[in-house]
C-alpha positions as CSV (number, residue, x, y, z in Angstrom):
1,M,20.2,13.9,-3.5
2,Q,19.7,16.7,-1.0
3,E,17.5,19.6,-2.0
4,P,19.3,22.8,-3.0
5,D,20.0,25.1,-0.1
6,G,18.1,28.3,0.6
7,R,20.9,30.8,0.6
8,H,19.7,32.6,-2.5
9,L,16.0,32.5,-1.8
10,P,15.5,36.3,-1.6
11,R,17.0,36.7,-5.0
12,L,14.9,33.8,-6.3
13,I,11.7,35.3,-4.9
14,R,12.4,38.6,-6.7
15,F,13.2,36.7,-9.9
16,M,10.1,34.6,-9.8
17,A,7.9,37.5,-8.9
18,R,9.2,39.4,-11.9
19,I,8.6,36.5,-14.2
20,L,5.4,35.1,-12.9
21,T,3.6,38.4,-12.9
22,C,4.1,38.5,-16.6
23,S,2.3,35.2,-17.2
24,L,-0.4,35.4,-19.8
25,A,-3.4,34.0,-17.9
26,G,-5.6,31.8,-20.0
27,T,-3.3,31.5,-23.0
28,G,-1.8,28.2,-22.2
29,M,1.6,29.8,-22.7
30,L,4.7,30.1,-20.5
31,S,6.1,33.6,-20.4
32,A,9.6,32.9,-19.1
33,Q,12.7,31.8,-21.0
34,I,15.8,30.2,-19.4
35,S,19.1,31.6,-20.5
36,I,22.1,29.9,-18.9
37,P,25.2,30.6,-20.9
38,I,27.4,27.5,-20.9
39,E,30.7,26.4,-22.4
40,Q,31.1,22.8,-23.4
41,D,34.2,20.8,-24.4
42,T,35.0,17.1,-24.7
43,L,38.4,16.0,-23.4
44,P,40.4,13.5,-25.5
45,N,39.4,10.7,-23.1
46,G,35.7,11.4,-23.8
47,L,34.8,13.3,-20.6
48,M,32.2,16.0,-21.4
49,V,32.9,19.3,-19.5
50,I,30.2,21.8,-19.0
51,L,30.9,25.2,-17.4
52,H,28.5,27.9,-16.3
53,R,30.0,31.0,-14.6
54,D,28.0,33.1,-12.1
55,A,30.2,35.7,-10.5
56,T,27.4,37.0,-8.2
57,V,27.7,34.1,-5.8
58,P,30.6,33.1,-3.4
59,V,30.4,29.4,-4.1
60,A,30.8,26.8,-6.8
61,A,29.3,23.4,-7.5
62,V,31.0,20.4,-9.0
63,M,28.8,17.6,-10.3
64,V,29.9,14.4,-12.0
65,M,27.1,12.4,-13.5
66,Y,27.7,8.9,-14.8
67,H,25.3,7.5,-17.5
68,V,24.7,4.4,-15.4
69,G,21.8,3.4,-13.2
70,S,19.9,0.3,-12.2
71,K,18.7,-0.3,-15.8
72,N,22.3,-1.1,-16.8
73,E,22.5,-4.0,-14.4
74,K,21.7,-7.6,-15.3
75,P,19.1,-10.0,-13.7
76,G,20.9,-11.7,-10.8
77,R,23.3,-8.8,-10.4
78,T,21.1,-5.9,-9.4
79,G,21.9,-3.1,-7.0
80,F,25.4,-2.5,-8.3
81,A,24.9,1.2,-9.3
82,H,23.5,2.1,-5.9
83,L,26.2,0.1,-4.2
84,F,28.8,2.2,-5.9
85,E,27.1,5.4,-4.7
86,H,28.3,4.2,-1.3
87,V,31.6,2.7,-2.3
88,M,32.7,6.0,-4.0
89,F,32.8,7.7,-0.6
90,K,35.1,5.1,0.9
91,G,38.4,6.5,-0.3
92,S,40.5,6.1,-3.4
93,E,44.3,5.7,-4.1
94,H,45.2,9.2,-2.9
95,I,42.4,9.8,-0.5
96,G,41.9,7.7,2.7
97,D,38.8,6.0,3.8
98,G,36.6,8.7,5.4
99,E,38.7,11.5,4.2
100,H,36.4,12.5,1.3
101,F,33.7,13.7,3.8
102,K,36.2,15.0,6.4
103,L,38.2,17.2,4.1
104,L,35.1,18.7,2.4
105,Q,33.0,19.2,5.5
106,E,35.8,21.0,7.2
107,I,35.4,23.8,4.6
108,G,31.6,23.8,4.9
109,A,30.9,21.9,1.7
110,N,27.5,20.3,0.8
111,I,28.3,16.8,-0.4
112,N,26.0,14.0,-1.6
113,G,25.2,11.6,-4.4
114,S,22.1,9.7,-5.8
115,T,21.2,6.9,-8.0
116,T,18.2,6.4,-10.3
117,E,17.2,3.9,-12.9
118,D,19.1,6.0,-15.5
119,R,22.0,7.8,-13.9
120,T,24.3,8.2,-10.9
121,N,25.6,11.6,-9.7
122,Y,28.0,13.0,-7.1
123,F,28.3,16.6,-6.2
124,E,30.1,19.1,-4.0
125,V,29.1,22.7,-3.3
126,V,32.1,24.5,-1.9
127,P,33.4,28.0,-1.2
128,A,34.7,29.3,-4.5
129,N,38.3,29.3,-3.3
130,S,38.1,25.5,-2.6
131,L,37.0,24.5,-6.0
132,E,40.3,22.8,-6.9
133,L,40.0,20.5,-4.0
134,A,36.5,19.3,-5.1
135,L,37.8,18.7,-8.7
136,F,40.8,16.7,-7.4
137,M,38.6,14.5,-5.2
138,E,36.2,13.8,-8.0
139,S,39.0,12.9,-10.4
140,D,40.7,10.6,-7.9
141,R,37.6,8.4,-7.4
142,M,37.0,8.4,-11.1
143,G,40.5,7.4,-12.1
144,F,41.9,5.7,-8.9
145,L,39.1,4.0,-7.0
146,L,39.9,0.4,-7.8
147,P,43.4,0.3,-6.3
148,A,41.8,1.2,-2.9
149,L,38.7,-1.1,-3.3
150,T,39.2,-4.1,-1.0
151,Q,37.0,-7.1,-0.1
152,Q,36.6,-5.6,3.4
153,K,35.3,-2.3,2.0
154,L,32.9,-4.1,-0.4
155,D,31.5,-6.3,2.4
156,N,31.1,-3.2,4.7
157,Q,29.2,-1.2,2.1
158,R,27.2,-4.2,1.0
159,D,26.0,-4.5,4.6
160,V,25.2,-0.8,4.7
161,V,23.1,-1.1,1.6
162,K,21.3,-4.2,3.0
163,N,20.4,-2.3,6.1
164,E,19.2,0.6,4.0
165,R,16.9,-1.7,2.1
166,R,15.6,-3.2,5.4
167,Q,15.0,0.3,6.9
168,N,13.6,2.2,3.9
169,Y,11.9,-0.6,1.9
170,D,11.3,-3.9,3.6
171,N,10.4,-2.5,7.0
172,Q,8.9,0.8,5.8
173,P,5.1,1.1,5.5
174,Y,4.2,0.9,1.8
175,G,8.0,0.5,1.2
176,T,7.9,-2.2,-1.4
177,A,4.8,-0.9,-3.3
178,E,6.7,0.6,-6.2
179,E,8.9,-2.5,-6.5
180,K,5.8,-4.6,-6.9
181,I,4.3,-2.2,-9.4
182,A,7.5,-2.2,-11.6
183,K,7.6,-6.0,-11.5
184,A,4.0,-6.1,-12.7
185,L,4.3,-3.4,-15.3
186,Y,7.4,-4.7,-17.0
187,P,8.2,-8.3,-18.2
188,A,11.0,-10.2,-16.5
189,G,14.4,-9.0,-17.5
190,H,13.2,-5.5,-18.5
191,P,15.7,-2.9,-17.3
192,Y,13.0,-1.2,-15.2
193,S,11.6,-4.3,-13.7
194,W,13.9,-4.4,-10.6
195,P,14.4,-1.8,-7.9
196,V,17.2,0.7,-7.9
197,I,18.5,-0.6,-4.5
198,G,18.6,-4.2,-5.8
199,Y,17.5,-7.5,-4.4
200,M,19.0,-8.9,-1.2
201,E,20.1,-12.1,-2.8
202,D,21.9,-10.2,-5.6
203,L,23.7,-8.0,-3.2
204,S,24.8,-11.1,-1.3
205,A,26.0,-12.8,-4.4
206,A,28.1,-9.9,-5.7
207,T,31.8,-10.6,-5.8
208,L,34.7,-8.2,-5.9
209,G,35.3,-9.2,-9.5
210,D,31.7,-8.5,-10.4
211,V,31.8,-4.9,-9.0
212,T,35.3,-4.2,-10.4
213,E,34.1,-5.1,-13.9
214,F,31.0,-3.0,-13.5
215,F,33.1,0.0,-12.4
216,R,35.6,-0.3,-15.3
217,L,32.8,-0.3,-17.8
218,Y,30.5,2.5,-16.5
219,Y,32.6,4.8,-14.4
220,A,35.0,5.8,-17.2
221,P,35.4,9.4,-18.4
222,N,33.7,8.7,-21.7
223,N,30.5,7.6,-19.8
224,A,30.4,10.8,-17.6
225,C,30.0,14.5,-17.7
226,L,31.6,17.0,-15.4
227,V,29.6,20.2,-14.7
228,V,31.0,23.2,-12.8
229,T,28.8,26.1,-12.0
230,G,29.3,29.2,-9.8
231,N,32.1,31.7,-9.2
232,F,35.3,30.7,-10.9
233,D,37.9,31.8,-13.4
234,P,37.2,29.7,-16.6
235,A,40.8,29.5,-17.7
236,Q,42.0,28.4,-14.3
237,V,39.2,25.8,-14.0
238,K,40.0,24.4,-17.5
239,G,43.6,24.0,-16.4
240,W,42.6,22.1,-13.3
241,I,40.3,19.9,-15.2
242,R,43.0,19.0,-17.8
243,K,45.4,18.4,-14.9
244,Y,43.2,16.1,-12.8
245,F,41.0,14.4,-15.4
246,G,43.0,14.5,-18.6
247,D,45.1,11.5,-18.0
248,I,42.3,9.2,-16.9
249,P,42.1,6.5,-19.6
250,R,39.0,6.1,-21.8
251,G,37.0,3.0,-21.1
252,K,35.1,0.7,-23.4
253,S,31.8,2.1,-24.9
254,P,29.1,0.4,-22.9
255,E,26.1,-1.0,-24.6
256,R,22.8,0.8,-24.0
257,P,19.6,-1.0,-23.2
258,A,17.1,-0.5,-26.1
259,P,13.9,1.4,-25.3
260,V,11.3,-1.2,-24.7
261,P,8.0,0.2,-23.5
262,A,5.8,-1.6,-21.0
263,H,3.2,-3.7,-22.6
264,L,0.2,-5.0,-20.6
265,T,-2.2,-7.4,-22.3
266,G,-4.8,-6.8,-19.6
267,D,-5.3,-5.1,-16.2
268,V,-3.3,-6.6,-13.4
269,L,-4.8,-6.6,-9.9
270,L,-2.4,-7.0,-6.9
271,T,-3.0,-7.1,-3.2
272,A,-0.3,-6.8,-0.5
273,E,-0.7,-7.0,3.3
274,D,1.6,-4.7,5.2
275,N,2.2,-3.2,8.6
276,V,0.1,-0.1,7.8
277,Q,-2.8,1.7,9.6
278,L,-4.6,2.9,6.4
279,P,-5.1,1.1,3.1
280,R,-3.5,2.7,0.0
281,L,-4.5,2.3,-3.6
282,Y,-2.0,2.5,-6.5
283,M,-3.1,2.8,-10.1
284,Y,-0.4,2.8,-12.7
285,W,-0.4,3.0,-16.5
286,P,2.4,2.8,-19.1
287,S,2.8,6.3,-20.5
288,G,5.9,7.6,-22.3
289,K,9.6,8.6,-22.2
290,G,10.9,11.7,-20.5
291,F,11.9,15.0,-22.2
292,T,9.2,14.6,-24.9
293,R,6.1,16.7,-25.7
294,Q,3.9,13.8,-24.5
295,D,5.7,13.7,-21.2
296,A,5.1,17.5,-20.8
297,V,1.4,17.2,-21.7
298,L,0.9,14.3,-19.3
299,D,2.7,16.3,-16.6
300,V,0.0,19.0,-17.0
301,F,-2.7,16.3,-17.0
302,T,-1.6,14.9,-13.7
303,D,-1.2,18.3,-12.1
304,I,-4.8,19.1,-13.0
305,L,-5.7,15.8,-11.3
306,S,-3.9,16.3,-8.0
307,S,-1.8,19.4,-7.7
308,G,-3.3,21.8,-5.1
309,K,-6.6,21.8,-3.2
310,N,-8.6,22.9,-6.3
311,S,-7.3,19.9,-8.3
312,R,-9.9,17.4,-9.5
313,L,-9.0,14.4,-7.3
314,Y,-8.2,16.4,-4.2
315,R,-11.4,18.4,-4.4
316,A,-13.6,15.3,-5.0
317,L,-12.0,12.7,-2.7
318,V,-10.5,14.8,0.1
319,Y,-12.7,17.9,0.3
320,D,-16.2,17.0,-1.1
321,Q,-16.6,13.3,-0.4
322,Q,-14.1,13.2,2.5
323,V,-13.2,9.6,1.8
324,A,-9.5,10.0,1.2
325,Q,-6.6,11.0,3.5
326,S,-4.4,12.1,0.6
327,V,-4.2,11.8,-3.2
328,S,-1.4,12.3,-5.7
329,A,-0.9,11.8,-9.4
330,S,2.3,12.0,-11.4
331,Q,3.9,11.5,-14.8
332,E,7.3,9.9,-14.4
333,G,9.1,10.0,-17.7
334,S,12.4,8.1,-17.8
335,E,15.0,7.4,-20.4
336,L,13.5,4.2,-21.8
337,D,9.9,4.5,-20.9
338,G,7.5,6.2,-18.5
339,I,4.6,5.6,-16.1
340,L,1.6,7.6,-15.0
341,G,0.4,6.9,-11.5
342,I,-2.3,7.8,-9.0
343,Q,-2.0,7.1,-5.3
344,V,-4.9,7.4,-2.8
345,T,-4.7,6.8,0.9
346,A,-8.1,6.0,2.3
347,K,-9.6,7.5,5.5
348,P,-10.3,5.2,8.4
349,G,-13.4,3.0,7.7
350,K,-13.1,3.4,3.9
351,T,-12.2,0.7,1.4
352,L,-10.0,0.8,-1.6
353,A,-12.9,-0.3,-3.7
354,Q,-14.5,3.0,-2.8
355,M,-11.3,4.8,-3.6
356,E,-11.1,3.1,-7.0
357,S,-14.7,4.0,-7.8
358,A,-14.2,7.6,-6.8
359,V,-11.0,7.9,-8.9
360,N,-12.6,6.3,-11.9
361,A,-15.6,8.8,-11.6
362,V,-13.2,11.7,-11.6
363,L,-11.1,10.3,-14.5
364,N,-14.1,9.4,-16.6
365,G,-15.6,12.8,-16.1
366,M,-12.3,14.5,-17.1
367,L,-11.8,12.2,-20.1
368,E,-15.4,12.8,-21.2
369,K,-15.7,16.6,-20.7
370,G,-12.1,17.6,-21.0
371,V,-10.2,20.3,-19.0
372,T,-10.3,24.1,-19.0
373,E,-7.9,26.7,-20.2
374,H,-7.7,28.0,-16.6
375,E,-6.7,24.5,-15.3
376,I,-4.0,24.3,-17.9
377,Q,-2.7,27.8,-17.0
378,T,-2.6,27.0,-13.3
379,A,-0.6,23.9,-14.1
380,L,1.8,25.8,-16.4
381,N,2.3,28.5,-13.7
382,S,3.4,25.7,-11.3
383,K,5.7,24.3,-13.9
384,E,7.2,27.7,-14.6
385,A,7.9,28.2,-10.9
386,Q,9.5,24.8,-10.7
387,L,11.7,25.5,-13.7
388,V,12.7,28.9,-12.4
389,G,13.4,27.3,-9.0
390,R,16.2,25.2,-10.5
391,L,18.0,28.5,-11.2
392,A,18.0,29.5,-7.5
393,T,21.3,27.8,-6.6
394,V,24.6,26.7,-8.3
395,L,23.6,23.1,-7.4
396,G,20.2,23.4,-9.1
397,K,21.8,24.6,-12.3
398,A,24.6,22.0,-12.2
399,S,22.1,19.2,-11.7
400,S,19.8,20.4,-14.5
401,L,22.7,20.8,-17.0
402,A,24.1,17.4,-16.1
403,T,20.7,15.7,-16.4
404,F,19.9,17.2,-19.7
405,H,23.3,16.2,-21.1
406,T,23.1,12.7,-19.8
407,L,19.4,11.8,-20.5
408,A,18.3,14.3,-23.2
409,G,21.6,14.3,-25.1
410,N,22.4,18.0,-24.8
411,A,22.9,20.3,-21.8
412,G,21.8,23.3,-23.9
413,L,18.3,21.8,-24.1
414,F,17.7,23.0,-20.5
415,N,17.5,26.6,-22.0
416,K,14.6,25.4,-24.2
417,E,12.8,23.4,-21.5
418,F,9.9,25.9,-21.5
419,E,9.3,25.1,-25.2
420,R,8.0,21.6,-24.3
421,F,5.1,23.2,-22.5
422,Q,4.4,26.1,-24.8
423,G,0.9,26.2,-26.3
424,I,-0.6,23.1,-24.6
425,T,-4.3,23.1,-25.4
426,P,-7.3,21.4,-23.7
427,A,-7.7,19.1,-26.7
428,E,-4.0,18.0,-26.4
429,V,-4.4,17.3,-22.7
430,L,-7.6,15.3,-23.3
431,A,-6.1,13.3,-26.1
432,A,-3.0,12.4,-24.1
433,G,-5.1,11.5,-21.1
434,R,-7.4,9.3,-23.1
435,K,-4.5,7.5,-24.8
436,V,-2.9,6.5,-21.5
437,C,-5.8,6.2,-19.0
438,T,-8.1,4.1,-21.2
439,G,-5.3,1.5,-21.6
440,H,-4.4,-1.4,-19.3
441,K,-3.1,-0.7,-15.9
442,V,-1.7,-2.2,-12.7
443,V,-3.9,-1.8,-9.6
444,L,-2.1,-2.5,-6.3
445,S,-4.0,-2.5,-3.0
446,V,-1.8,-2.2,0.1
447,V,-3.9,-3.1,3.2
448,P,-3.4,-3.7,6.9
449,R,-2.5,-7.3,7.7
450,G,-5.5,-9.5,7.9
451,K,-7.7,-6.9,6.2
452,R,-7.8,-8.1,2.6
453,E,-11.4,-7.2,2.4
454,L,-10.4,-3.6,2.1
455,A,-8.6,-4.2,-1.2
456,A,-9.9,-2.8,-4.5
457,G,-12.5,-4.9,-6.3
458,E,-11.9,-7.2,-9.3
459,P,-11.8,-5.3,-12.6
460,S,-13.5,-7.2,-15.4
461,G,-11.0,-9.5,-17.1
462,A,-8.1,-8.5,-14.8
463,E,-5.2,-10.8,-14.0
464,I,-5.3,-11.3,-10.2
465,R,-2.0,-11.8,-8.4
466,P,-1.5,-12.3,-4.7
């Protein structure tokens, strides 16, 4: 999905300055509160409608988020959710092939979509007086896509996705690293064990019947939410929504994959040769689901590790020792599970064994001595800025409300998002870090072709895979 535009940045800067100057340094507390008034309703066909009016802007955003991602696919039939991200722009019963982009771009709309493991979304940001057009077009592909879906369209978009995979994954430096990590972290058949874009052989095997069945199950109104934010008349918009979406029939209730956390019985050591100039080390641990307190605490933990030039890993590896080109750490909480990862790109002449040793030294020191109140507050200030930044545009608010409804179960929880981070203490950060980073992990070394000697060393008792 595209980043929110910058049309409201001056307003955002004033808003952020007002909020962030009130932060209580050293308290481990966030000072701001989100207050986005919303109106929610469920149509008889199961479509959740979420409205947030902001009369101060001249635009409106429409977002439809379907509760379907790559985790809802089956082994041997991967890539369907992402494939539909493309197919949905190829016309429906009342909108010709290519007309979706043409009609909206002619009015200056911002249009896009994206797919993750857990959800698929589509959005339009339009001038406020063109909101009805955006609603009509979203309703037509929700209710009337299949009559326009032909074998030729499927084959065409299948080829587009295959080329995307070649360009962005198979032929991209380090492009298949995360795919290898997921396959090692999760057992075969786990919903997170395959890539969002799917496997080439599965895309080739997909039939028109396969994708039609997938659409009927997951792209029904009862498996979606419709969010409208921006400048609109609520009564008028409700009438349009009933007119365009109300008659779309409810679908079957899809089965949801059960939350099954990753379980490693030992460390896994992987080495991959790639067309890269510099070796890169990946270290990943199973962590925890998104939208939880643990997810928030681990988010702070990884920020202390790598966010900014004064972070632990950056200061040690890039600035002091000057052995790494770049470092990053992140907590990635998803609907069923989560992973905590560290990535380090070595400088020329350095090995990944050196990177691993340097990372372990920083981690061990942090897990032994803990973190400071100041480090926590720095991380919380960053989180606060990120959360406030979501309020900068109608698209940012629409995306947040849709995500919280779809993956956290309640759009209104976005207004309480600061609460997950309230009162985080050094002891809490230390306990969460120890729980995760003293467990088993996947270590992947991506090295230049013919340079396997640059890979990380063999951890004691690790399972070594080529």
